[in-house]
C-alpha positions as CSV (number, residue, x, y, z in Angstrom):
1,X,20.0,-27.2,71.9
2,X,18.1,-24.3,73.0
3,X,15.9,-24.7,70.0
4,X,15.5,-28.4,70.6
5,X,14.4,-27.9,74.2
6,X,11.9,-25.4,73.0
7,X,10.6,-27.6,70.3
8,X,10.0,-30.4,73.2
9,X,8.4,-28.0,75.6
10,X,5.9,-26.8,72.9
11,X,5.0,-30.7,72.2
12,X,4.4,-31.3,76.0
13,X,2.1,-28.3,76.2
14,X,0.1,-29.0,73.0
15,X,0.0,-32.8,72.9
16,X,-2.8,-33.0,75.4
17,X,-4.9,-30.3,73.8
18,X,-4.8,-31.0,70.1
19,X,-6.8,-33.7,68.4
20,X,-6.6,-34.0,64.6
21,X,-10.0,-34.3,62.8
22,X,-8.6,-36.5,60.0
23,X,-10.8,-38.4,57.6
24,X,-10.5,-42.3,57.0
25,X,-8.6,-43.8,54.3
26,X,-11.8,-45.0,52.7
27,X,-13.3,-41.4,52.5
28,X,-10.0,-40.0,51.1
29,X,-9.9,-42.6,48.3
30,X,-13.6,-42.1,47.5
31,X,-13.3,-38.2,47.4
32,X,-10.1,-38.3,45.2
33,X,-10.9,-37.2,41.6
34,X,-8.7,-37.6,38.4
35,X,-8.3,-34.2,36.4
36,X,-8.6,-36.5,33.3
37,X,-11.8,-37.9,32.0
38,X,-12.0,-40.6,29.5
39,X,-14.3,-40.9,26.3
40,X,-15.4,-44.7,26.1
41,X,-16.5,-46.7,23.2
42,X,-19.9,-48.4,23.4
43,X,-18.2,-51.4,25.3
44,X,-16.3,-49.4,27.9
45,X,-13.0,-49.2,26.0
46,X,-10.9,-45.8,26.5
47,X,-10.9,-44.0,23.2
48,X,-9.6,-40.7,24.3
49,X,-8.5,-38.8,27.4
50,X,-8.8,-35.1,28.1
51,X,-7.7,-32.9,30.9
52,X,-10.6,-31.0,32.8
53,X,-8.7,-29.6,35.6
54,X,-5.5,-28.1,34.3
55,X,-4.5,-26.4,37.4
56,X,-3.8,-29.7,39.1
57,X,-3.0,-32.8,36.9
58,X,-3.9,-35.9,38.5
59,X,-4.5,-39.3,36.9
60,X,-6.6,-42.1,38.5
61,X,-5.7,-43.3,42.2
62,X,-3.2,-46.3,41.9
63,X,-3.0,-48.9,44.7
64,X,0.4,-50.1,46.1
65,X,0.2,-53.5,44.1
66,X,0.4,-51.2,40.9
67,X,3.6,-49.7,41.9
68,X,7.2,-50.6,41.0
69,X,9.0,-52.2,44.0
70,X,12.1,-50.2,42.8
71,X,9.9,-47.1,43.1
72,X,8.7,-47.9,46.8
73,X,12.3,-48.6,47.9
74,X,13.6,-45.3,46.4
75,X,10.6,-43.5,48.2
76,X,11.8,-44.9,51.6
77,X,15.3,-44.4,51.2
78,X,14.9,-40.9,50.4
79,X,12.1,-39.9,52.6
80,X,11.6,-42.3,55.6
81,X,14.0,-45.1,55.9
82,X,12.4,-46.3,59.3
83,X,8.9,-46.1,58.0
84,X,7.9,-49.6,59.2
85,X,9.7,-49.2,62.6
86,X,8.2,-46.0,63.8
87,X,4.7,-45.2,64.9
88,X,4.3,-41.9,62.9
89,X,7.3,-39.9,64.2
90,X,11.0,-40.8,64.0
91,X,12.3,-39.5,67.1
92,X,15.9,-40.2,66.3
93,X,15.6,-38.2,63.0
94,X,13.9,-35.5,64.8
95,X,16.7,-35.2,67.4
96,X,19.5,-35.6,64.7
97,X,17.8,-32.7,62.6
98,X,17.5,-30.4,65.9
99,X,21.2,-30.9,66.4
100,X,22.2,-30.4,63.0
101,X,20.2,-27.3,62.7
102,X,21.6,-26.1,66.0
103,X,25.4,-26.6,65.3
104,X,25.4,-26.1,61.5
105,X,22.5,-23.6,61.1
106,X,21.0,-25.8,58.5
107,X,17.1,-26.3,57.8
108,X,17.1,-30.0,57.6
109,X,13.6,-31.5,58.2
110,X,12.7,-34.6,60.0
111,X,9.2,-35.2,58.7
112,X,8.3,-39.1,58.2
113,X,5.9,-40.1,55.5
114,X,3.0,-40.1,58.0
115,X,3.8,-36.6,59.1
116,X,3.9,-35.4,55.6
117,X,0.5,-37.2,54.8
118,X,-0.9,-35.5,57.8
119,X,0.0,-32.2,56.3
120,X,-1.5,-33.1,53.1
121,X,-4.9,-34.0,54.7
122,X,-5.3,-31.1,57.1
123,X,-4.9,-27.6,55.4
124,X,-3.9,-26.1,58.9
125,X,-0.9,-28.0,58.8
126,X,0.3,-27.2,55.3
127,X,3.7,-25.8,55.0
128,X,4.1,-22.0,54.4
129,X,6.8,-20.4,52.4
130,X,9.0,-19.9,55.5
131,X,8.3,-23.4,56.8
132,X,6.1,-24.7,59.7
133,X,5.9,-23.0,62.8
134,X,6.8,-25.0,66.1
135,X,3.2,-25.3,67.0
136,X,2.2,-26.5,63.4
137,X,5.2,-29.0,63.7
138,X,3.8,-30.4,66.9
139,X,0.2,-30.6,65.9
140,X,1.6,-32.4,62.7
141,X,3.2,-34.8,65.1
142,X,0.0,-35.4,66.8
143,X,-1.9,-35.9,63.7
144,X,0.8,-38.4,62.6
145,X,0.5,-40.6,65.7
146,X,-3.4,-40.5,65.1
147,X,-3.0,-41.7,61.6
148,X,-0.8,-44.5,62.6
149,X,-3.5,-45.7,65.2
150,X,-6.2,-45.7,62.5
151,X,-4.7,-46.3,59.2
152,X,-2.3,-49.2,58.3
153,X,1.0,-48.7,57.0
154,X,0.1,-49.6,53.4
155,X,-2.8,-47.2,53.4
156,X,-0.7,-44.4,54.6
157,X,2.0,-45.1,51.8
158,X,-0.5,-45.5,49.2
159,X,-2.4,-42.3,50.1
160,X,0.9,-40.2,50.3
161,X,1.9,-41.3,46.9
162,X,-1.5,-40.4,45.4
163,X,-1.6,-37.0,47.0
164,X,1.9,-35.6,47.2
165,X,3.1,-32.9,44.7
166,X,5.8,-33.8,42.6
167,X,6.5,-30.9,40.3
168,X,4.6,-27.9,39.0
169,X,1.0,-28.9,39.1
170,X,1.6,-32.6,38.9
171,X,0.0,-34.3,41.8
172,X,0.5,-38.0,42.5
173,X,2.7,-40.8,41.6
174,X,0.6,-41.9,38.6
175,X,0.6,-38.4,37.1
176,X,4.3,-37.9,37.7
177,X,5.3,-41.3,36.2
178,X,3.3,-40.4,33.2
179,X,4.2,-36.6,32.7
180,X,7.9,-37.1,33.5
181,X,8.6,-40.5,31.8
182,X,5.5,-41.2,29.9
183,X,5.4,-44.8,31.6
184,X,3.2,-46.5,34.1
185,X,4.0,-46.8,37.7
186,X,4.6,-50.6,37.4
187,X,7.4,-50.0,34.9
188,X,9.5,-47.3,36.6
189,X,13.3,-47.9,36.2
190,X,15.9,-47.3,38.9
191,X,16.9,-44.0,37.4
192,X,13.4,-42.9,37.2
193,X,12.6,-44.1,40.6
194,X,15.6,-42.1,42.1
195,X,14.5,-39.0,40.3
196,X,10.9,-39.2,41.5
197,X,11.9,-39.8,44.9
198,X,14.5,-36.8,44.8
199,X,11.6,-34.6,43.8
200,X,9.7,-35.1,46.9
201,X,12.5,-33.3,48.8
202,X,12.3,-30.4,46.6
203,X,9.6,-30.5,44.0
204,X,10.5,-27.4,42.0
205,X,14.2,-27.7,42.6
206,X,16.5,-27.0,39.7
207,X,17.3,-30.2,37.6
208,X,20.9,-30.4,38.6
209,X,20.0,-30.3,42.3
210,X,17.3,-33.0,41.6
211,X,20.0,-35.0,39.9
212,X,22.4,-34.8,42.7
213,X,19.9,-36.0,45.1
214,X,18.6,-38.7,42.8
215,X,22.3,-40.0,42.5
216,X,22.4,-40.4,46.1
217,X,19.3,-42.5,46.3
218,X,20.3,-44.5,43.3
219,X,23.8,-45.3,45.0
220,X,21.9,-46.6,48.1
221,X,19.7,-48.8,45.8
222,X,22.4,-50.3,43.8
223,X,25.1,-50.4,46.3
224,X,27.4,-47.7,44.7
225,X,26.7,-49.1,41.2
226,X,24.4,-46.4,40.0
227,X,25.1,-44.5,36.7
228,X,24.9,-40.9,37.9
229,X,25.8,-39.7,34.4
230,X,22.5,-41.2,33.2
231,X,20.7,-39.8,36.1
232,X,21.9,-36.4,35.5
233,X,21.1,-36.6,31.5
234,X,17.8,-37.8,32.3
235,X,17.0,-35.1,34.9
236,X,18.2,-32.4,32.5
237,X,16.2,-33.8,29.7
238,X,12.9,-34.2,31.8
239,X,13.0,-31.4,34.2
240,X,14.2,-28.5,31.9
241,X,10.6,-27.7,30.9
242,X,7.3,-27.8,32.7
243,X,6.0,-31.5,32.7
244,X,2.7,-32.1,31.2
245,X,0.6,-35.4,31.1
246,X,0.7,-37.7,28.2
247,X,-2.8,-38.7,27.2
248,X,-3.1,-41.9,25.7
249,X,-5.2,-43.0,23.7
250,X,-6.0,-40.2,21.4
251,X,-8.2,-41.9,18.9
252,X,-11.2,-39.5,18.8
253,X,-10.1,-36.0,19.8
254,X,-12.8,-34.1,17.9
255,X,-15.6,-36.3,19.5
256,X,-13.9,-35.8,22.9
257,X,-13.9,-32.0,22.3
258,X,-17.5,-32.2,21.7
259,X,-18.8,-34.6,24.4
260,X,-16.5,-34.0,27.4
261,X,-16.4,-30.1,27.3
262,X,-18.6,-29.9,30.5
263,X,-18.4,-33.5,31.9
264,X,-16.4,-34.4,35.2
265,X,-17.0,-38.2,34.7
266,X,-16.1,-40.6,32.1
267,X,-18.7,-40.6,29.2
268,X,-19.6,-43.7,27.1
269,X,-20.3,-43.2,23.4
270,X,-21.7,-45.0,20.5
271,X,-18.1,-45.3,18.9
272,X,-16.9,-48.8,18.3
273,X,-13.1,-49.1,19.3
274,X,-12.2,-51.5,16.7
275,X,-14.0,-49.5,13.9
276,X,-12.4,-46.3,15.1
277,X,-8.9,-47.8,15.1
278,X,-9.5,-49.4,11.5
279,X,-10.7,-46.2,10.0
280,X,-8.0,-44.2,11.7
281,X,-5.4,-46.5,10.3
282,X,-6.8,-46.4,6.8
283,X,-6.9,-42.7,6.5
284,X,-3.5,-42.3,8.1
285,X,-1.6,-41.7,4.7
286,X,-4.4,-39.9,2.9
287,X,-4.7,-36.3,2.1
288,X,-6.7,-34.2,4.7
289,X,-9.7,-36.3,4.9
290,X,-12.8,-36.7,6.9
291,X,-14.8,-39.9,7.5
292,X,-17.7,-41.2,9.3
293,X,-19.5,-44.7,9.9
294,X,-23.0,-44.9,10.9
295,X,-25.1,-47.8,12.1
296,X,-27.7,-48.3,9.2
297,X,-30.6,-49.2,11.8
298,X,-30.0,-46.7,14.6
299,X,-27.7,-43.8,12.9
300,X,-25.4,-44.3,15.8
301,X,-21.8,-42.9,15.0
302,X,-19.7,-46.0,15.2
303,X,-16.5,-44.3,13.7
304,X,-15.6,-40.7,13.3
305,X,-12.1,-39.5,11.8
306,X,-10.7,-36.3,10.8
307,X,-7.0,-36.1,9.4
308,X,-7.0,-32.4,9.0
309,X,-5.2,-30.9,11.9
310,X,-6.5,-27.2,11.3
311,X,-10.1,-27.8,11.0
312,X,-12.9,-30.6,11.7
313,X,-14.0,-31.6,8.2
314,X,-16.7,-33.8,9.6
315,X,-18.8,-30.7,10.8
316,X,-17.6,-28.1,8.4
317,X,-20.1,-27.3,5.5
318,X,-18.8,-27.9,1.9
319,X,-20.3,-27.4,-1.5
320,X,-22.8,-30.0,-2.3
321,X,-21.7,-31.3,-5.4
322,X,-23.7,-34.3,-6.3
323,X,-24.7,-35.4,-2.8
324,X,-28.2,-34.1,-3.0
325,X,-29.0,-36.0,-6.3
326,X,-30.7,-39.1,-4.5
327,X,-33.1,-36.9,-2.7
328,X,-34.1,-34.9,-5.7
329,X,-34.8,-38.1,-7.6
330,X,-36.5,-39.6,-4.5
331,X,-38.8,-36.6,-3.9
332,X,-39.8,-36.7,-7.7
333,X,-40.4,-40.3,-7.5
334,X,-42.6,-40.2,-4.4
335,X,-44.7,-37.5,-5.9
336,X,-45.0,-39.9,-9.1
337,X,-43.6,-37.1,-11.3
338,X,-41.2,-39.6,-12.8
339,X,-40.3,-43.2,-12.8
340,X,-36.8,-45.0,-13.1
341,X,-37.5,-45.2,-16.8
342,X,-38.4,-41.8,-17.6
343,X,-36.2,-40.0,-20.2
344,X,-34.6,-36.9,-19.9
345,X,-32.6,-34.5,-22.1
346,X,-28.8,-34.7,-21.5
347,X,-27.7,-32.6,-24.6
348,X,-25.3,-30.0,-23.6
349,X,-26.2,-27.5,-26.4
350,X,-29.4,-26.6,-28.2
351,X,-30.0,-27.9,-31.8
352,X,-31.8,-26.5,-34.7
353,X,-35.3,-27.9,-35.4
354,X,-34.0,-29.0,-38.8
355,X,-32.1,-31.9,-38.0
356,X,-30.1,-34.1,-40.3
357,X,-30.0,-38.0,-39.8
358,X,-26.7,-37.6,-38.1
359,X,-27.6,-35.0,-35.8
360,X,-30.8,-36.7,-35.1
361,X,-29.1,-40.0,-33.9
362,X,-26.8,-37.9,-31.9
363,X,-29.7,-36.3,-29.9
364,X,-31.2,-39.9,-29.4
365,X,-27.9,-40.7,-27.6
366,X,-28.1,-37.8,-25.3
367,X,-31.4,-38.8,-24.0
368,X,-31.0,-40.8,-20.7
369,X,-33.4,-42.6,-18.4
370,X,-33.6,-41.6,-14.7
371,X,-31.8,-44.6,-13.7
372,X,-28.9,-43.9,-16.0
373,X,-28.9,-40.2,-14.9
374,X,-28.7,-40.8,-11.2
375,X,-26.3,-43.7,-11.5
376,X,-23.8,-41.5,-13.3
377,X,-24.7,-38.3,-11.4
378,X,-25.4,-36.4,-14.7
379,X,-26.0,-32.8,-14.0
380,X,-28.3,-31.8,-16.8
381,X,-31.3,-34.1,-16.2
382,X,-31.0,-33.6,-12.5
383,X,-31.4,-29.8,-13.0
384,X,-34.5,-30.5,-15.1
385,X,-36.0,-32.5,-12.5
386,X,-35.2,-30.0,-9.7
387,X,-36.9,-27.2,-11.7
388,X,-40.1,-29.3,-12.1
389,X,-40.4,-30.0,-8.2
390,X,-42.6,-28.0,-5.9
391,X,-39.8,-25.8,-4.3
392,X,-41.9,-25.2,-0.9
393,X,-42.3,-29.0,-0.6
394,X,-38.5,-29.6,-1.7
395,X,-37.3,-27.1,0.9
396,X,-39.5,-28.8,3.5
397,X,-38.0,-32.1,2.6
398,X,-34.5,-30.8,3.0
399,X,-35.4,-29.3,6.6
400,X,-36.7,-32.7,7.4
401,X,-33.3,-34.2,6.8
402,X,-31.4,-31.2,8.4
403,X,-30.0,-30.6,4.7
404,X,-29.2,-27.2,3.3
405,X,-29.6,-26.6,-0.4
406,X,-26.1,-25.1,-1.1
407,X,-23.5,-26.5,1.6
408,X,-23.8,-29.2,4.1
409,X,-21.7,-31.2,6.6
410,X,-20.4,-34.6,6.0
411,X,-22.3,-35.6,9.3
412,X,-25.7,-34.4,8.0
413,X,-25.0,-35.9,4.6
414,X,-24.1,-39.3,6.1
415,X,-27.3,-39.1,8.2
416,X,-29.5,-38.4,5.3
417,X,-27.9,-41.3,3.3
418,X,-28.4,-43.6,6.1
419,X,-32.0,-42.8,6.1
420,X,-32.0,-44.2,2.4
421,X,-30.3,-47.4,3.6
422,X,-33.0,-47.6,6.5
423,X,-36.0,-47.7,4.0
424,X,-36.9,-44.2,4.4
425,X,-36.8,-44.2,8.3
426,X,-34.7,-41.2,9.5
427,X,-33.0,-41.2,12.9
428,X,-30.9,-38.3,13.9
429,X,-27.3,-39.3,14.1
430,X,-25.9,-39.2,17.5
431,X,-23.0,-40.5,19.9
432,X,-25.7,-42.2,22.2
433,X,-25.4,-45.8,22.6
434,X,-28.5,-47.3,21.1
435,X,-29.4,-44.1,19.0
436,X,-32.1,-41.6,19.5
437,X,-35.4,-43.3,19.4
438,X,-37.3,-40.6,17.5
439,X,-37.6,-41.8,13.9
440,X,-39.3,-39.9,11.0
441,X,-40.6,-41.4,8.0
442,X,-38.8,-39.2,5.4
443,X,-39.6,-41.4,2.2
444,X,-41.6,-44.4,1.6
445,X,-39.6,-47.7,1.5
446,X,-40.8,-48.3,-2.0
447,X,-39.3,-45.0,-3.0
448,X,-35.9,-45.6,-1.2
449,X,-35.8,-49.0,-2.6
450,X,-35.7,-47.8,-6.2
451,X,-33.1,-45.2,-5.3
452,X,-31.0,-47.7,-3.7
453,X,-31.3,-50.2,-6.5
454,X,-30.3,-47.5,-8.9
455,X,-27.0,-46.6,-6.9
456,X,-26.3,-50.3,-6.3
457,X,-22.8,-51.4,-7.3
458,X,-21.4,-54.9,-7.4
459,X,-17.8,-54.3,-7.9
460,X,-16.7,-57.8,-7.2
461,X,-20.0,-59.7,-8.3
462,X,-20.9,-60.6,-4.8
463,X,-20.7,-57.8,-2.3
464,X,-23.7,-55.5,-2.1
465,X,-23.3,-51.8,-1.5
466,X,-24.7,-48.4,-2.9
467,X,-22.4,-45.6,-3.6
468,X,-22.6,-41.8,-4.8
469,X,-19.3,-40.0,-5.5
470,X,-17.7,-37.1,-7.2
471,X,-14.2,-35.5,-6.8
472,X,-14.7,-34.6,-3.1
473,X,-17.5,-36.9,-1.9
474,X,-18.0,-40.7,-1.5
475,X,-21.2,-41.5,0.4
476,X,-22.8,-45.1,0.4
477,X,-23.9,-47.9,2.5
478,X,-23.7,-51.7,2.6
479,X,-26.3,-53.5,4.6
480,X,-24.9,-52.8,7.9
481,X,-23.1,-49.6,7.7
482,X,-23.4,-46.1,6.0
483,X,-19.8,-44.7,5.1
484,X,-19.2,-41.1,4.1
485,X,-15.9,-39.4,3.3
486,X,-15.0,-35.9,2.1
487,X,-11.5,-34.8,0.9
488,X,-10.4,-31.7,-0.7
489,X,-7.5,-33.3,-2.6
490,X,-8.3,-37.0,-3.1
491,X,-8.2,-38.2,-6.7
492,X,-9.4,-41.8,-5.8
493,X,-11.9,-41.0,-3.0
494,X,-14.3,-43.6,-4.7
495,X,-11.4,-46.3,-4.4
496,X,-10.7,-45.3,-0.6
497,X,-14.5,-45.8,0.1
498,X,-14.3,-49.3,-1.6
499,X,-11.3,-50.1,0.3
500,X,-12.9,-49.1,3.8
501,X,-16.0,-51.1,3.0
502,X,-14.1,-54.2,1.7
503,X,-12.4,-54.4,4.9
504,X,-15.8,-53.9,6.9
505,X,-17.5,-56.6,5.0
506,X,-14.7,-59.1,5.5
507,X,-16.3,-60.5,8.9
508,X,-19.7,-59.1,8.1
509,X,-20.8,-59.8,4.8
510,X,-23.3,-57.5,2.9
511,X,-26.4,-58.7,1.5
512,X,-28.9,-57.1,-1.0
513,X,-32.1,-56.1,0.8
514,X,-35.5,-57.6,0.2
515,X,-37.7,-55.3,-2.0
516,X,-41.0,-54.3,-0.7
517,X,-44.0,-56.4,-2.1
518,X,-45.7,-53.2,-3.4
519,X,-42.9,-52.7,-5.9
520,X,-43.6,-53.7,-9.5
521,X,-41.0,-55.4,-11.7
522,X,-41.6,-54.7,-15.4
523,X,-39.8,-55.7,-18.4
524,X,-39.3,-52.6,-20.5
525,X,-38.1,-51.4,-23.9
526,X,-37.2,-47.9,-25.0
527,X,-38.3,-46.0,-28.1
528,X,-35.6,-46.0,-30.8
529,X,-33.6,-48.3,-28.4
530,X,-32.2,-45.3,-26.5
531,X,-31.3,-47.6,-23.8
532,X,-31.3,-51.4,-24.0
533,X,-34.1,-53.4,-22.8
534,X,-34.1,-54.4,-19.1
535,X,-36.4,-55.1,-16.1
536,X,-37.2,-52.0,-14.3
537,X,-38.8,-51.2,-10.8
538,X,-41.9,-49.1,-10.6
539,X,-44.3,-47.8,-7.9
540,X,-47.9,-49.0,-8.0
541,X,-49.9,-47.5,-11.0
542,X,-46.7,-46.2,-12.7
543,X,-45.5,-49.1,-14.5
544,X,-45.2,-49.0,-18.4
545,X,-43.6,-51.7,-20.7
546,X,-42.8,-49.4,-23.6
547,X,-40.9,-46.0,-22.8
548,X,-41.4,-43.2,-25.3
549,X,-39.6,-39.7,-25.7
550,X,-41.8,-37.0,-23.6
551,X,-42.5,-35.1,-26.6
552,X,-41.5,-35.0,-30.5
553,X,-37.9,-34.9,-30.8
554,X,-37.9,-32.3,-33.4
555,X,-39.6,-29.7,-31.4
556,X,-37.8,-30.5,-28.2
557,X,-34.6,-28.3,-29.3
558,X,-34.9,-24.9,-30.4
559,X,-32.5,-22.5,-31.5
């Protein structure tokens, strides 16, 4: 009784001198920040979440109408049964706690939810390890009474549930529901609600103690029909380790790592949610594969998927393989060093100058046109063409396209191929909605039109697309998208590319582009029928109707 009398005396002395400087509900809600930021797609849909404040794990503020009624009942049963009757202080509870502490020497508290919220809002009222002093307690009472005069009961309850510490560094009911049960606040069950309510009494209590308290809460909620065994099992399973937020969705983790590193706010990207989901699903069962989809007109990155858990293969340099072939041919075409009909030697071994009739015919069959060489990614003709280029100008062309002569990333190669699909106009690939408006004329549209025509594949007779591939790479474009794939183990990467494009063009059919007016269509024949007659495309002043070998075939090969 002595302690209770002292308690009342301190209150009477301090009540008239203390005035809490508490913020408004509106200010508290406006100042609240989540420790999770979202990566958004181009239409504002959440693609990925990332924690930026791991020391205090919070999720966005939730209003009362987003909470399960069961959860609210459990909270009041556990912490403040007369919440709607008192005006911030439950004097009956205080008197009972003081008597119990005096008679049984316990440390039972009697703080209402309003008093607890006051302690959360005013740092000077925060609870120390040994508990609050009598002076702190009465200032907390005064602050609670002030809150009740200026805040509604709903606001007090809502703010408390969003600010209270549940366990470890999990702050707020939204984060607690997610971290402990991976569910929303609207779908909390009786068992889960009872455990959450029990945690408020001792956030870091042992699992068996929390289970015992939760059982008591559940019995009051269900009129003695609660499954305490289920509560005990759930408590032990969920509270045995430190809880962590379950972030959903995780559709573009590599992009989130790049864009959200220093961001404290949600960030919108150029990614398209539907395309990202579609590409993720299509690559889910493949060997470690990287894939990217660009908008042909703007170079916006619309989808970005990496299935390799150890390294981001989209931005990791790999051997070029055949990926630079189109630019080698485009550079030579643009400098008018050759045409799509020019012939090159594809003979793997040298021959004697004295050729028999049989070997002469074999040599003829080994000569191929530029169209055949590029369409089939033939190495020997390409090496000959590369050797004839001005290397200074060739290196400048590579730098313009941000390419390297030996190794390149999937992203850079996709960007360069997107330039071909965009008639020679190069935009830097980016995650900015709308793209980066700083185009460079890398090649003339007439040149890229010839390259695209050579690489065109109509695998079903109707769908238009261009494609270049080898064992590791498949890079191509339809009339809307540029799609690039890389895989270290895929034996059918070309088929995988076509499957992706087939799905893309179901709703957006691909059409053949209109050829520039300056291009010349010419019917051609080859000497010795090296290739069948056809109609070929030529740059102005380069057309020829009859294509001959560059030099005498008997002097083209030496021992």
